[in-house]
N, C-alpha and C positions, 0 to 999 in steps of 0.2 A: 435760111442761117449761115453767119462770118465765120471765114476762120478760126476767129479769137472761139467765138463760143464751141467751136467744135471740140479746137484743144482744149478745154474746158472740163469738157462730159469723159474727154478719150483720159482724161489726165484722174476725175474720180471712178471711173469704173478699172482704171490699171494696179492703182496704188491701195488698196485691199487686197488685191489679188498678189500685189509680192510684195505687203506684209506677211500676211495667208503662209506665204515661200517660206519667210526668211522662218516663220515660226515654226514651220513643220524640220526645216532643215536642224534649228536651236533643239529640237527634243532630243533627249539621249536614251540610249533603249536600255535598258535596263536587261544585266546578264544575267542566267541563273548560276546564284555560286557552285560550283565544285565540287563537287565532295569525294575526296579520296578516301578509298578503300584499300584500310590494312594489307598489306602482302606479307602472306604466314611465309615460313620460315621454309627454304625450299629444303633444307633439310625433312623435316617433321613431312612434307608432304609424300616426298621420297617413302620415307620409312611407317608413312599410313599406307602406304601403295604394297607394298612390304610385309606388313601385317600377317604374322604369321597364326596356322590356324591351329590349332589346341579346341581340351575339352575340359571347360572350368567345371571340375567338382559340385562345385561348393566356395562360400563368399562371409566370415567372422567380421564383425564390424565392434574391435573394441576400442582399451584406451591403449594409448599410443606406448606406455611404459609395461606392458605386458600380453604385450604380441606374443613374446615367444615360447610362451606356454600353449598355443597352436600348431608349434611345429612336434612333429610324435615322428622322431626320425628315430628307424633301427639303431642296433649297435654298430652293426658292420657298418654304417652312415657314416660314422661319429657322431660331435657333437655340438650344439651353440649355444655358448651362453654370456654372460655381460662378461667385462671384466673387471667391475668390482666387485661379481659372486667368486670370481673365478683366484684372484689374486685378494682379496679381505681387503682390500684397500680401498675408498673411493673412488677410480682413475674410470672414467669416464671409455665407450668404446664396449666393440663388442667382439666376441674371442669363440676361435674352431677351436675344435682337438679333432684329429683324427680318431681313425678305429681302435691303433692300436697305442691312443697315448701319452704316445710321446712325441707329436708336432705338434707345436702348435703358430696357428694365425691369428691375431689380433690387433685390432685399432687402438691409437691412441693421439694426444694432442702432441704437436710438436713444440717448436720451439715457438711457430708462430700462432700456435691453438688451433692449428687447425688436425684433420683425423686424418693418420697416416699408415699403410699396412705395415706390419711389423712379421717374424717368424724367430721360433724359440725351440731348440729341440733339448729332450729329457733324455740323462743318462743318472743313475741312479735313483737318487731324490733330489735330484740338483736338475733345475732348469738354467740352461747355456744364454746369454746372455743375449739379448733384443736385436736381430738384424734386420733394419728393413728392407721392406722389398725391392728389386733392381730391375728396369724396365721397367712398371706400368705407370710413370710421369707422365707421360708423353702425354699433350691433353687432358691430364688431371692434374687440379692443384686439391685436393681433396676426397680420398680414400679412408671406406667401412664395411663393415656389413662382410666379411669373408667368409666362403666357404671353399672345398676342397674336393672335388669329387677321390671313389678308392682308390683312380688309381696315381692321382698324388702329381698327376700332372694339371687336369682343368680345373683351372681355380675361377672364381663368380666372386667377382666384387661391387659394390657400389661406388660410385666412384663420382661427383661434382665438374666444373671444368669447362672448356672450349668444347669440350666433344661432348656431354650431354644436352637434351634439349629441355628440363626443367632444373628439378633442382639435383638430388641424387638420379643418378640413374643406372640402369645394371649394366655390368661392362662382364666377360668373357674374355680370359690368358689363356693361353698353356703354360710352364714351367719347359725349360728350354736343356737340360745337366747336362748337355757341354762346356755350357759358357755358363753356367747359377743363376741367369736370368730369368725370366720372364721376358714373354712377346707382347707388342703393344698390344694393349684391349680394344676391346671388338666391343660399340655396342647390340646389345643382343635389338633391341627393338620393342617392334607392338607385338601386343596388344602388353606387354610385361615392359613398357618405360612409355609415360607421356610429358608431361609437361607440370606433372606434381611433382612428387618424393613417389619414390618408386624402391627397394631398397631387401635386401636380405634373403637373395633367392638359396633358396637349397633342396636339394632332391632326393628322397631318395631312394638308391635306383635296385634295391632288393623286395620294395615293394609296390614299386613303380609310381610313384606319389611324389607332387612337386610344392610348396610352400614359395613365396613373394609377398610382400607389405605394401600397399601404397595407402597416402593417402589420398588420394584422387575423393571430387568430391563431398571430401567427409569437412564437422568441424572441427578450430585448433584442440588436438590432446587426443584425437580419435585418429583412428587408422585403421583398413581393410584386409583382410590376410585370406590372399589368393589359395587354394590346392587345385592343384591342374594332376592333369596328366603327361608328365614328358611324354617326348616323342624322339629316338634316334636323328631322325631326319627331320630336315628344317620344310616346311610343306607349305605355299602362301595360296589367300586366297584369287579364285577365279574369275578376271574382273565381266567372262561371259557367262557369268552365272551369278554374280553377286552386282548390287550398285551400287553405286557409291555411296552411297550413306550408310547400305549394308553392313559393307568396307569399313567404312567407316564408326556406327556402331561397334563392330565387333574389336577394334583398336580402342577403341577407347571402354572398352567392354561393359558396355549403358545395360547389356541385360543378358547373366552366364544362362541362361536358362538355351541362350541365342547360338551357344558353343555345341549342346549335347550331342544335334543329331538326332540320331531313332531314340537316345539314350543309354542301348544299351550299355558300349561303353562307363557311361559314367556308371551306371548298376552296377556293374562289376566290381569301378574302382572304390566304388562305395562302401560295398561288400570287403575291400580290401582293409579299410579306412575307419569302420567299425571293427574289427578283428586286431588292428594296432590303437583301438581309444580302449578296447577289453583288455589287452596286451596280453593275446590270443598267438603262437604263432604261425607267420604269414607270411613267413621266410623265399624267396620264390622260389629258394634252394636251400631246406633245412632238412637236419638231419635225421633221420629215423631207425635202421638199421644200418651195418658196416656194410650190406651191398645194397640198402638202399637209398634212395633218396629222393624229395619231391621236387620236382622242375616243373616251371607254371611251362606251356609250351605256347601256348595265344592266352588271347583274353577268353575262349569257351571250354581251353582242353591244361588238362592237368596231367599227368606221368609219374608213376613212384616204383618205378622199375625197368631195364632194359628191357624186356619182353614187351613195357608198355609201344617201344620204337615198332615204327611199320618203315623204316629208312634202316638197315642197315650199320651208314657210316658215322649215322647221329647216334644209333646205341654206340657204339662203339665210343665216337667220343664219349655220351654220356658217362663208360667207364671207367676214361681215364679223367673226366670230373669230379667221379669218386673215389680217387687212387688222389689226384691233387688234393681236395679236402681234408683227406685225414693226413698229408701228407703236412696244410698248411697247421693242422690242429695239435701233429706233433712240435711242428717247430714255435710256436705262441706258446706249448706249452715249456718248456726249455728256452725260449726266451723269456720268464715271466723267470722262472729259480735263476739266473742269468744276471737280469734287474735287483732282483727281491736281495739276492749275492753280492750283488757290486757295494750295497750301502753298507755292508763294515768290513767289507774285504780291504789284505793290504797296500799297500800304495803301487807297490810291485805286482800284485794280483791283480787294481786297478788299470795297469796298462796294459796285461793282458787281456783281459774281460773288456774293454773298451774295445779292443780291435774285433773282438769275438761278437760284442753285442753288434758290431755296425755292420758285421759283416750278414748278419740271422737280419739286420733290420732291413737289409739290401733285399739277400736272398724273400721277406718273406713282404715285400714290395714287390719284386717279379712275380713272385706265387700268389699274389690277388689279381695281379697284371692277368694273366696266364689261365685264372678262372674264370675272371671275367670274359675275356675268349673265348675259351669252351663254352662258359655256359648261352653266349651269343649264336655261334658253330652249330651249338645243338639245334638250338630253334630253331635259327634255323633251315638247317637242314633237313627234319623233318617236316618241316612249312609246307618247303618244296615240294615233298611227296604228295600230302592231304591236297596242299594245290593242284 
């Protein structure tokens, strides 16, 4: 075999191999598409981890325009209503009136048609010019659904803006009497708030029943009114006891039965709620005789006289409480007479009465705070002995 023949044979073998290698080089390996998982807002993640542990007694799904009918607040708590019902004209917004009936907080549209909060005071039969609430606008572009606790300091409302995680969120602020302004509002977190609209937070301190409204998981035009047991301190779920999914369910209020525990607290709260609905006297402190008042010591124990107490200090505080409530009744009676007379008084008399009424109202507010403190101190002192 000559050299030329060998060369031809070698080329015939190598050429297909070369072409095959080139084809392999040209082959493009398809990359798998990258699926981007949307990142959750860190605020929502952090808020969920700090979900407050509460007992939700019941939930009521109802028409959005009728939700206030589910709120059964004692007269000592104040009242909530619509601006249209209170003012008697078609004004959009919601209104809270304090237990003395001389101060209101309400929302109404501003020049940009956004709901904002205002307040007004009553002297005689007239209401003062509405004044916008100061100090709550930081991070809040729209605000409504006001509620003030009996202390005249602790204020709840619902707001929209950069500080909310959904539409309306429930916020807490406090009134600073020195500056005449409210402190920067704080989002009260989950489970009260969600990525839906949550609003109209109210607490009946006397009966230890709370309410708030949410449209989470509800069809258009429907809301859910949640009824819960308020707490003096904030307690969150222990991550060493509950799984991440359980905490997520608590935050979302997937099932209210998950919040009941052994059911005893809910059972007692349902009894109070039934009494409220039946319009029976269930106040935490309720007048019975000149020297007796009913006071709930804890969820299982109620006293009606000083001799019931095991703690001497608690019994002493209880007597102070009786005295303070008598003083409150007398002051309220005098204040009512002054307000009634103000409407028919002369201009000179009104000047004097105005000062007296304002002074009495200030004293009444301080007395209410003193009574709340005495109630709490009495319970705490007696429970420290019982425990």
